[in-house]
C-alpha positions in Angstrom: 68.8 12.0 47.3 66.6 14.3 45.3 63.5 15.6 47.3 60.5 13.5 46.3 57.3 15.2 45.3 54.6 15.5 48.1 51.6 13.2 47.9 49.3 16.0 47.4 51.3 17.6 44.6 51.7 14.2 42.9 48.0 13.4 43.1 47.1 16.8 41.6 49.6 16.6 38.9 49.3 12.9 37.9 46.7 13.2 35.1 48.4 16.3 33.4 51.8 14.6 33.7 50.5 11.4 32.0 48.7 13.3 29.3 51.8 15.5 28.5 54.0 12.5 28.3 51.5 10.6 26.1 51.3 13.5 23.8 55.0 14.0 23.4 55.6 10.3 23.1 53.0 10.0 20.3 54.6 12.8 18.3 58.0 11.3 18.8 56.9 7.7 17.9 55.2 8.8 14.7 58.2 10.7 13.6 59.9 7.6 12.3 60.7 3.9 12.9 63.8 4.0 15.1 65.4 0.6 15.9 65.3 0.6 19.8 65.7 -2.6 21.8 64.3 -1.2 25.1 61.2 -3.0 26.4 59.3 -3.0 29.6 60.9 -6.2 31.0 64.4 -6.1 29.4 65.7 -2.6 29.6 69.3 -3.2 28.4 69.6 -2.1 24.8 71.6 -4.8 23.3 73.0 -3.6 19.9 71.9 0.0 19.1 71.9 1.1 15.5 73.3 4.3 14.2 69.7 5.6 13.6 68.9 5.5 17.3 68.6 9.2 18.5 69.0 8.1 22.1 72.4 6.6 21.4 75.5 8.6 21.8 79.3 8.2 21.4 79.0 5.2 19.2 76.7 3.4 21.5 78.7 3.9 24.6 75.8 6.0 26.2 72.2 5.0 25.5 69.0 6.3 27.0 65.6 4.5 27.1 62.1 5.6 28.3 58.7 4.2 28.7 55.3 5.8 29.4 52.3 3.6 30.1 48.8 4.7 31.0 45.9 2.3 31.8 42.3 2.9 32.5 40.6 0.2 34.5 36.9 -0.5 35.3 36.2 -3.2 37.9 32.9 -4.4 39.4 32.5 -7.1 42.0 36.1 -8.3 41.4 36.9 -8.6 45.0 33.6 -9.2 47.0 31.4 -10.6 44.3 28.6 -8.6 45.9 26.3 -6.2 43.9 24.4 -5.3 47.0 27.2 -3.0 48.3 29.5 -0.6 46.5 33.0 -1.3 47.6 36.0 1.2 47.1 37.4 -1.5 44.8 34.5 -1.1 42.4 34.6 1.7 39.8 37.1 3.4 37.5 40.7 4.6 37.9 43.8 5.3 36.0 47.3 3.9 36.5 50.2 5.8 35.1 53.8 4.8 34.9 56.9 6.5 33.6 60.4 4.9 33.3 63.6 6.4 32.2 67.0 4.6 32.0 70.6 5.1 31.1 73.1 2.5 29.9 76.9 3.3 29.8 79.1 0.9 27.9 82.7 2.3 28.0 84.1 -1.1 26.7 82.5 -4.2 25.3 82.6 -6.2 28.5 81.3 -3.5 31.0 77.7 -2.4 31.2 76.4 0.1 33.8 72.7 0.6 33.9 70.4 2.8 36.0 66.6 3.2 35.7 64.1 5.4 37.5 60.3 4.9 37.8 57.4 7.1 38.7 54.1 5.3 39.2 50.7 6.9 40.1 47.1 5.9 40.6 44.3 8.5 40.4 40.6 9.1 39.9 39.6 6.1 42.0 38.0 5.5 45.5 40.4 2.9 46.8 43.2 5.4 47.9 46.8 5.8 46.8 48.7 3.6 49.3 50.3 0.5 47.6 48.6 -2.7 48.7 45.8 -1.1 50.7 42.2 -1.8 49.5 43.8 -3.6 46.5 45.3 -0.3 45.3 48.5 -0.2 43.3 48.8 3.3 44.6 51.5 6.0 44.3 55.3 5.7 44.3 56.9 8.9 43.3 60.1 8.8 41.2 62.3 6.1 42.7 65.2 3.8 41.8 63.9 0.8 39.9 67.2 -0.7 38.6 70.9 0.0 39.1 73.5 -2.6 38.3 76.9 -3.3 37.0 77.2 -6.1 34.4 80.6 -7.6 33.4 80.1 -9.8 30.3 81.4 -10.5 26.8 80.0 -13.9 25.9 81.8 -13.9 22.5 85.1 -14.1 24.3 84.3 -15.5 27.7 81.4 -17.8 28.8 81.0 -16.2 32.3 79.1 -13.1 33.1 78.4 -11.2 36.4 75.6 -8.8 37.2 75.4 -7.1 40.6 72.9 -4.6 41.8 69.1 -3.8 41.6 67.8 -5.9 38.6 65.0 -7.9 37.1 64.9 -11.7 37.7 62.9 -13.6 35.1 62.9 -17.3 34.5 60.9 -19.6 32.2 57.3 -18.5 31.7 57.5 -16.5 34.9 55.2 -18.8 36.8 57.5 -18.7 39.9 59.9 -15.9 39.2 59.1 -12.9 37.0 59.1 -9.2 36.4 55.3 -8.8 37.2 55.2 -6.0 34.6 51.4 -5.9 34.4 51.6 -4.3 37.8 52.2 -0.6 37.8 55.4 -1.0 39.8 56.8 -4.3 38.4 59.2 -6.3 40.5 63.0 -6.0 41.0 65.6 -7.5 43.3 68.9 -6.4 44.9 70.9 -9.3 43.6 74.1 -10.8 42.5 74.0 -13.2 39.5 76.6 -15.3 37.7 75.9 -16.6 34.2 77.6 -19.3 32.2 76.8 -19.7 28.6 77.9 -22.9 26.9 77.0 -24.5 23.6 73.3 -24.7 23.5 72.7 -24.0 27.2 73.1 -21.5 29.9 73.2 -21.6 33.7 72.4 -18.8 36.2 73.3 -18.8 39.9 71.9 -15.9 41.9 71.2 -14.7 45.4 68.8 -11.9 46.0 66.4 -10.0 48.2 63.2 -8.4 46.9 62.6 -4.7 46.7 59.6 -3.5 48.7 57.5 -0.6 47.2 56.9 2.1 49.9 54.9 5.2 49.2 56.7 8.5 49.6 59.9 6.7 50.8 63.0 5.3 49.0 62.3 1.7 48.0 64.6 -0.5 49.9 65.0 -4.3 49.6 64.1 -6.7 52.3 67.6 -7.4 53.5 69.3 -4.0 53.0 66.7 -1.7 54.7 68.7 -0.8 57.8 66.0 -1.9 60.1 64.6 -5.1 61.7 61.1 -4.3 60.5 61.1 -6.4 57.3 61.3 -10.1 56.7 65.1 -10.2 56.0 64.1 -12.5 53.1 66.8 -14.0 51.0 65.9 -15.7 47.7 68.6 -17.8 45.9 68.6 -20.2 43.0 70.2 -22.2 40.2 68.5 -22.2 36.7 69.8 -24.4 33.8 68.2 -23.9 30.4 69.0 -26.1 27.4 67.5 -23.8 24.7 69.0 -25.3 21.5 67.3 -28.7 21.5 65.6 -30.0 18.3 62.1 -29.4 19.8 62.6 -26.4 21.9 63.7 -25.8 25.5 64.2 -27.9 28.6 64.9 -26.2 32.0 65.8 -27.4 35.4 65.8 -25.3 38.5 66.2 -25.1 42.3 65.1 -22.1 44.3 65.8 -21.6 48.1 63.7 -19.1 50.1 64.9 -18.1 53.5 62.8 -15.7 55.6 63.8 -15.4 59.2 60.6 -13.6 60.3 57.2 -12.5 59.1 55.8 -9.1 59.3 52.1 -8.4 59.7 52.6 -4.7 58.9 54.3 -5.4 55.5 51.5 -6.2 53.0 54.1 -7.8 50.7 55.7 -9.6 53.6 54.0 -12.8 54.3 54.0 -16.2 52.6 50.6 -17.6 51.8 49.0 -20.1 54.2 45.7 -19.8 55.9 46.7 -22.2 58.7 45.6 -20.8 62.1 48.4 -22.8 63.9 51.2 -21.2 61.9 53.0 -18.2 63.4 53.3 -15.0 61.3 56.6 -14.3 63.0 58.1 -17.8 62.6 61.0 -18.8 60.4 60.3 -20.0 56.8 62.9 -21.9 54.9 62.1 -24.1 52.0 63.3 -25.3 48.6 61.5 -25.5 45.2 62.8 -28.0 42.8 61.4 -28.1 39.3 61.6 -28.7 35.6 60.1 -27.1 32.5 59.8 -28.2 28.9 58.6 -26.1 26.0 58.1 -27.0 22.4 58.8 -24.4 19.7 56.2 -24.2 17.0 58.9 -23.0 14.6 60.7 -26.3 15.1 57.5 -28.5 15.2 55.7 -27.4 12.1 53.1 -25.3 14.0 52.7 -27.6 17.0 53.6 -26.4 20.5 53.4 -27.7 24.0 54.6 -26.7 27.5 54.9 -28.6 30.8 56.2 -27.6 34.2 56.4 -29.5 37.5 57.6 -28.1 40.8 57.9 -29.7 44.3 58.5 -27.8 47.5 59.8 -29.0 51.0 61.0 -27.3 54.0 59.3 -25.1 56.6 56.7 -22.2 56.3 55.8 -20.2 59.4 57.5 -22.8 61.6 55.4 -25.7 60.1 56.7 -28.4 57.7 55.8 -27.9 54.1 55.3 -30.5 51.4 53.5 -29.2 48.2 53.6 -29.4 44.4 52.3 -27.7 41.3 52.1 -28.7 37.6 50.9 -27.4 34.3 50.5 -29.0 30.8 49.6 -27.2 27.6 49.2 -28.2 24.0 48.4 -26.2 20.9 48.6 -25.7 17.1 49.4 -22.6 15.0 47.6 -22.8 11.6 49.5 -21.6 8.5 46.6 -19.9 6.9 45.1 -16.4 6.7 44.9 -14.6 10.1 47.3 -17.2 11.5 44.9 -18.7 14.1 46.3 -20.4 17.2 44.4 -22.9 19.2 45.7 -23.7 22.7 44.5 -25.7 25.7 46.1 -25.9 29.1 45.6 -27.5 32.6 47.1 -26.1 35.8 47.2 -27.6 39.2 48.6 -26.5 42.6 48.2 -28.3 45.9 46.3 -26.9 48.8 46.1 -27.8 52.5 43.7 -30.6 53.4 43.6 -30.0 57.1 44.4 -26.6 58.7 44.8 -28.1 62.1 47.2 -31.0 61.5 50.4 -29.0 61.9 51.5 -29.5 58.3 51.3 -27.2 55.3 50.2 -28.5 51.8 49.7 -25.1 50.1 52.0 -24.5 47.2 54.0 -21.3 47.6 53.8 -19.2 44.4 57.1 -17.3 45.1 57.5 -14.2 42.8 55.3 -14.9 39.7 53.6 -12.9 36.9 50.2 -14.5 37.4 48.4 -12.1 35.0 49.9 -14.1 32.1 48.0 -17.2 33.2 44.7 -17.6 35.1 42.5 -15.0 33.4 43.0 -11.3 33.1 40.8 -10.4 36.1 43.6 -11.7 38.4 41.5 -13.7 40.7 43.8 -16.7 41.0 47.3 -17.6 41.8 49.2 -20.9 41.3 47.9 -22.2 44.7 45.2 -24.6 45.9 43.6 -24.7 42.4 42.6 -26.8 39.4 42.4 -24.7 36.2 41.3 -25.7 32.7 42.0 -23.1 29.9 41.1 -22.9 26.2 42.2 -19.9 24.0 41.9 -18.9 20.4 44.2 -16.2 19.0 44.2 -14.6 15.5 46.4 -12.0 13.6 44.1 -10.3 11.1 47.0 -8.1 10.1 50.7 -8.1 11.1 50.3 -5.5 13.8 47.0 -6.6 15.2 46.4 -9.5 17.7 43.1 -10.7 19.2 42.7 -13.5 21.7 39.6 -15.0 23.4 40.2 -17.2 26.5 38.0 -19.3 28.6 39.1 -20.4 32.1 37.3 -22.7 34.6 38.5 -23.0 38.2 38.1 -25.4 41.1 39.8 -25.4 44.5 42.2 -28.4 45.0 41.0 -28.5 48.7 37.9 -26.9 50.1 39.6 -26.9 53.5 42.1 -24.2 52.2 41.2 -20.9 50.8 41.0 -19.4 47.3 44.1 -17.2 46.8 44.1 -14.2 44.6 46.8 -13.4 42.0 48.9 -11.6 44.6 49.3 -14.8 46.6 48.4 -13.0 49.7 44.7 -12.3 49.8 41.9 -14.8 50.3 38.6 -14.4 48.5 36.9 -15.9 51.5 38.6 -16.1 55.0 39.2 -19.7 56.3 36.6 -19.1 59.0 33.8 -19.0 56.4 34.8 -22.4 54.9 36.5 -24.4 57.6 34.3 -27.3 58.8 31.6 -26.7 56.2 30.6 -28.9 53.3 31.2 -26.4 50.4 31.6 -26.9 46.7 35.1 -26.6 45.3 33.9 -25.1 42.0 35.0 -21.4 42.1 33.6 -20.3 38.7 34.7 -19.5 35.2 36.1 -16.5 33.3 35.8 -15.5 29.7 38.0 -12.8 28.4 39.0 -11.0 25.2 42.2 -8.9 24.6 43.0 -6.9 21.5 46.5 -5.6 20.9 47.6 -3.2 18.2 51.2 -2.3 17.6 50.9 0.9 15.8 54.7 1.1 15.2 57.9 0.1 17.0 57.3 2.6 19.8 53.5 2.8 20.3 51.1 0.0 21.4 47.5 0.0 22.2 45.7 -2.7 24.1 42.1 -3.3 25.3 40.7 -6.1 27.3 37.3 -7.3 28.9 36.5 -10.2 31.2 33.4 -11.6 32.8 33.5 -14.0 35.7 30.6 -16.4 36.3 30.4 -17.1 40.0 30.5 -20.7 41.0 29.0 -22.7 43.8 31.9 -22.1 46.2 30.9 -18.4 46.3 27.3 -19.3 46.8 28.1 -21.6 49.7 30.4 -19.1 51.4 28.6 -15.7 50.9 27.8 -13.3 48.2 28.0 -14.8 44.7 27.4 -12.2 42.0 29.2 -12.2 38.7 32.1 -9.8 38.2 33.3 -7.7 35.3 36.6 -6.1 34.4 37.7 -3.9 31.5 40.7 -1.9 30.6 42.3 0.3 27.9 46.1 0.7 27.9 48.6 2.8 25.9 52.3 2.0 26.0 55.1 4.1 24.5 58.7 2.8 24.3 61.8 4.7 23.3 
């Protein structure tokens, strides 16, 4: 394997590296509108055109690249305490570069490999992934590498084996987590069947664990016994040609022989003091999702999802569920305004000492898409009411304002952050006390400008109004978050 850059050299060169890539990318992107299908989540270029300068030998060899740079400013996002200055308060940059290569010697064979280099710099919280809420550094490493055998025009079956993205539905339970500077991939084997108006995926996988200055290995294939040995499998059926939109059904099975207190990505979320971190977890998630397409419903849209979980987590029996329901309308007038309302619920645990778990397990989601842009919540132990307004003043410009209100489903359980691992307040500060379940509310605004097919600018701001739960359990100052992001795709 190629020698990785040292931490010190990476830290010193991070800013210049990002600036150089942004400059070269801007020049290239302004040179012309090239039809490229590469995106941050779906890196396979499906049908390249002759005008694609990164396509060679009639589309048998295709390259893709992405550069993303984001500046963030956070204040009180983690402790809600203005009296102290935490390392998680302040400004920093997060930079990410990806480069991929697709080889298609014949129509039915696709070989894809993608590398990724991720850095965080100019902040106080350090550069170790997961420590002090840092996304941290991960020098150039393997993000994807798979072989896909498929030609759905001739055969309904397809097979994809190797390191890859798993993304299903709205990514409430399984997603690419692309807001994160690393994203998420799995070492997986997946079989797909495409019928008339529906498709089915069957997969088994193990998640890739990001490790600074080391090769990123997956949970199962790491060569040691230090990880969880987690295996995540599933069946997903999507009927995507219905008159109103899409209806999905799924079954996910997570098997984790052991926990690992040293692996920050390694423990399922439950605050129960009686559960053992090292005990076996094995549970199933059964669910369904329905989504109305505004193109088919004259501007109306809706979504609904319900999931139930049963099995064992940390050696204790689990019974939990979650649901969401949304409804909106897209107006066929100037600026194309969209009004949308949504309600989300996920069960929490009512008694941390009864030997049972009622906390819904959020699996591998992309929570940034849902519960506010500050990332203070996951789909666990929560009630959430959301209202959003989105407009398109011009074709390439989108602006959205969103309001979220949050309550805990159980004040005997904790408030879980978007990563599903971190509690805003430890259980010891709330257990046995009469506390409010109102966590607070967030108002946010995000503006996105797609300058052309390659270049996107985005800026966002959010303010969190602290609720009575924070006042009853400790510091309760409001929080602020802002960011500016540039993304270049080739």
